[in-house]
C-alpha positions in Angstrom: -35.3 -110.0 20.6 -32.7 -107.3 21.3 -29.0 -107.6 22.3 -28.0 -106.2 25.7 -27.6 -102.4 25.8 -24.6 -102.9 28.0 -22.5 -103.6 24.9 -24.8 -103.1 21.9 -25.5 -99.5 20.7 -28.9 -98.1 19.9 -28.6 -96.2 16.6 -28.6 -98.1 13.3 -25.3 -96.6 12.3 -23.6 -97.6 15.5 -25.1 -101.1 15.3 -23.7 -101.5 11.8 -20.3 -100.4 13.1 -20.6 -102.9 15.9 -21.4 -105.8 13.5 -18.6 -104.8 11.2 -16.1 -105.1 14.1 -17.7 -108.3 15.4 -17.5 -109.8 11.9 -13.9 -108.9 11.4 -12.7 -110.0 14.8 -14.8 -113.2 14.9 -13.2 -114.4 11.6 -9.9 -114.1 13.4 -10.7 -115.9 16.7 -13.4 -118.4 15.5 -10.8 -121.2 14.9 -9.4 -120.8 18.4 -12.9 -121.0 19.9 -14.0 -124.0 17.8 -16.6 -121.9 15.9 -15.2 -121.8 12.4 -18.5 -123.1 11.0 -20.2 -119.9 12.1 -18.0 -117.5 10.2 -20.0 -117.5 7.0 -23.3 -116.8 8.7 -21.8 -114.0 10.7 -20.5 -112.5 7.5 -23.9 -112.7 5.8 -25.7 -111.2 8.8 -23.1 -108.4 8.9 -23.8 -107.6 5.2 -27.5 -107.2 6.0 -26.7 -104.9 8.9 -24.5 -102.7 6.6 -27.3 -102.7 4.0 -29.8 -101.6 6.6 -27.6 -98.7 7.8 -26.8 -97.5 4.3 -30.3 -97.8 3.0 -31.7 -96.1 6.1 -29.5 -93.0 5.4 -30.4 -93.1 1.7 -34.2 -93.3 2.4 -34.0 -90.5 5.0 -32.0 -88.3 2.6 -34.5 -89.0 -0.2 -37.5 -88.3 2.1 -35.9 -84.9 3.1 -35.2 -84.1 -0.6 -38.8 -85.0 -1.6 -40.3 -82.9 1.1 -38.1 -79.9 0.0 -39.1 -80.5 -3.6 -42.8 -80.7 -2.7 -42.6 -77.5 -0.7 -40.8 -75.5 -3.4 -42.8 -76.8 -6.4 -46.2 -76.2 -4.7 -45.6 -73.2 -2.6 -43.0 -71.3 -4.7 -44.0 -68.3 -6.7 -44.3 -68.3 -10.5 -40.9 -67.3 -11.9 -38.9 -68.9 -9.1 -36.2 -71.5 -10.2 -37.8 -74.9 -10.9 -36.3 -77.6 -8.7 -35.2 -81.0 -10.1 -37.1 -84.1 -9.0 -34.8 -85.9 -6.5 -33.3 -89.1 -7.9 -34.6 -92.3 -6.3 -32.1 -94.2 -4.1 -30.2 -97.0 -5.8 -29.7 -100.0 -3.5 -27.2 -102.8 -3.6 -28.9 -105.7 -2.0 -27.1 -108.3 0.1 -27.8 -112.0 0.1 -31.0 -112.8 2.0 -30.7 -114.3 5.5 -33.2 -115.9 7.7 -35.1 -113.8 10.2 -33.5 -113.5 13.6 -30.1 -111.8 13.3 -30.1 -110.5 16.8 -31.1 -113.9 18.3 -28.4 -115.7 16.2 -25.9 -113.3 17.5 -27.0 -113.6 21.1 -26.8 -117.4 20.8 -23.3 -117.2 19.3 -22.1 -114.9 22.0 -23.2 -117.4 24.6 -21.2 -120.1 22.7 -18.2 -117.8 22.5 -18.2 -117.1 26.2 -18.5 -120.8 27.0 -15.6 -121.8 24.8 -12.6 -123.3 26.7 -10.2 -120.8 25.2 -12.4 -117.7 25.7 -10.8 -114.7 27.5 -11.9 -111.2 28.4 -9.3 -110.0 25.8 -11.3 -111.8 23.1 -14.5 -110.4 24.5 -13.1 -106.9 24.3 -12.0 -107.5 20.6 -15.5 -108.7 19.8 -17.2 -105.8 21.6 -19.3 -108.1 23.9 -18.0 -107.0 27.3 -20.5 -104.9 29.3 -19.6 -101.3 29.5 -21.1 -98.1 30.8 -21.4 -95.5 28.1 -20.2 -92.0 28.7 -23.0 -89.6 29.4 -23.9 -87.2 26.5 -22.5 -83.8 27.2 -24.9 -80.9 27.3 -23.2 -79.4 24.2 -23.8 -82.7 22.2 -27.4 -83.3 23.2 -29.7 -82.8 20.2 -33.3 -84.0 20.1 -35.0 -85.6 17.1 -38.6 -84.8 16.4 -41.6 -86.0 14.5 -44.5 -83.6 13.7 -47.9 -84.9 12.7 -50.7 -82.5 11.8 -54.4 -83.4 12.6 -56.9 -83.4 9.8 -58.8 -80.5 11.3 -58.6 -77.9 14.1 -55.2 -76.3 13.5 -53.7 -78.9 15.7 -50.4 -80.8 15.4 -48.5 -83.2 17.6 -44.8 -83.1 18.4 -43.0 -86.3 19.4 -39.5 -85.9 20.8 -36.7 -88.5 21.1 -33.1 -88.3 22.3 -33.9 -85.9 25.2 -30.8 -87.0 27.1 -30.8 -85.4 30.6 -33.2 -82.6 29.9 -36.2 -82.2 32.2 -38.5 -80.4 29.8 -38.6 -79.0 26.3 -40.1 -76.2 24.2 -41.9 -76.5 20.9 -41.1 -73.4 18.8 -42.9 -72.4 15.6 -42.2 -70.1 12.7 -44.8 -68.7 10.4 -44.2 -67.1 7.1 -42.9 -63.5 7.6 -42.9 -64.0 11.4 -40.4 -64.8 14.1 -39.7 -68.0 16.1 -42.3 -68.3 18.9 -42.5 -70.7 21.8 -45.8 -72.5 21.2 -45.8 -75.1 24.0 -43.6 -76.3 26.9 -43.7 -80.0 27.8 -41.9 -82.6 29.9 -43.1 -85.9 28.4 -42.5 -87.6 25.1 -45.1 -85.7 23.1 -47.4 -82.7 23.2 -50.4 -81.4 21.2 -50.2 -77.8 19.9 -53.2 -75.8 18.7 -52.4 -72.5 16.9 -54.6 -69.5 16.0 -54.5 -69.3 12.2 -53.1 -66.2 10.5 -56.1 -66.3 8.1 -59.0 -68.2 9.6 -60.3 -70.9 7.3 -57.1 -71.3 5.4 -54.5 -74.0 5.8 -51.2 -72.8 7.0 -47.7 -74.1 6.7 -45.4 -73.6 9.7 -41.9 -74.7 10.7 -41.4 -76.5 14.0 -38.3 -77.1 16.1 -37.7 -78.2 19.7 -35.3 -76.8 22.3 -34.4 -79.0 25.3 -34.4 -77.4 28.7 -32.7 -78.5 32.0 -33.0 -76.6 35.3 -34.8 -73.7 33.5 -31.9 -73.3 31.1 -31.5 -74.2 27.4 -29.8 -77.7 27.2 -28.0 -78.8 24.1 -28.7 -78.0 20.5 -32.1 -77.3 19.0 -33.6 -80.0 16.8 -33.6 -79.8 13.0 -36.5 -77.9 11.6 -39.6 -79.8 10.4 -42.3 -78.4 8.2 -45.9 -79.2 8.7 -49.3 -77.8 7.4 -52.2 -77.3 9.8 -55.7 -77.4 8.6 -59.0 -75.6 9.5 
């Protein structure tokens, strides 16, 4: 079960910020609404949401660091500086809560809105009033990508999210010693790309990034670069 997108954001960081505000403001107005008995549960749920956001960032940073370490330690040349193994994330775990944070919150919001002393001012404080988010500007748009190499055939797939108002996108690749080249243009969520190997029969590591397009013009910022290795 999901909360309404009319007031609840989509990213884990923004959702954690929403819960932090909801937790803070609910503790203030709960007595007025006759819901003081729910304050402790809201606080526990919020602690889990903060943990999810923090750990998500830590895991992603660790994943990036490990990928970089693996690339350098395996593909670097003898005599190059030896990288340090990235330290594992250290988590601070919250108290466990029952499954169903979003459903509990949805049910509580319904009780909040049905309380005799509820007002739109309270709804605004809690962040539960419907709103229309501002559109992402063309300068702020930046896609996120996932690249998955096939086991054979010099084939990889690119999956693109956060395409904003773009109507198409380009998958660009960079080979060792080469220049960025547009490998494929697509308009959907994903595309398969097959490359001609530099050395037939050898695996090859390439870098991949995506540039959004709108009305045949570049739109927003290019994605972060992702490394992948294609196989014969």
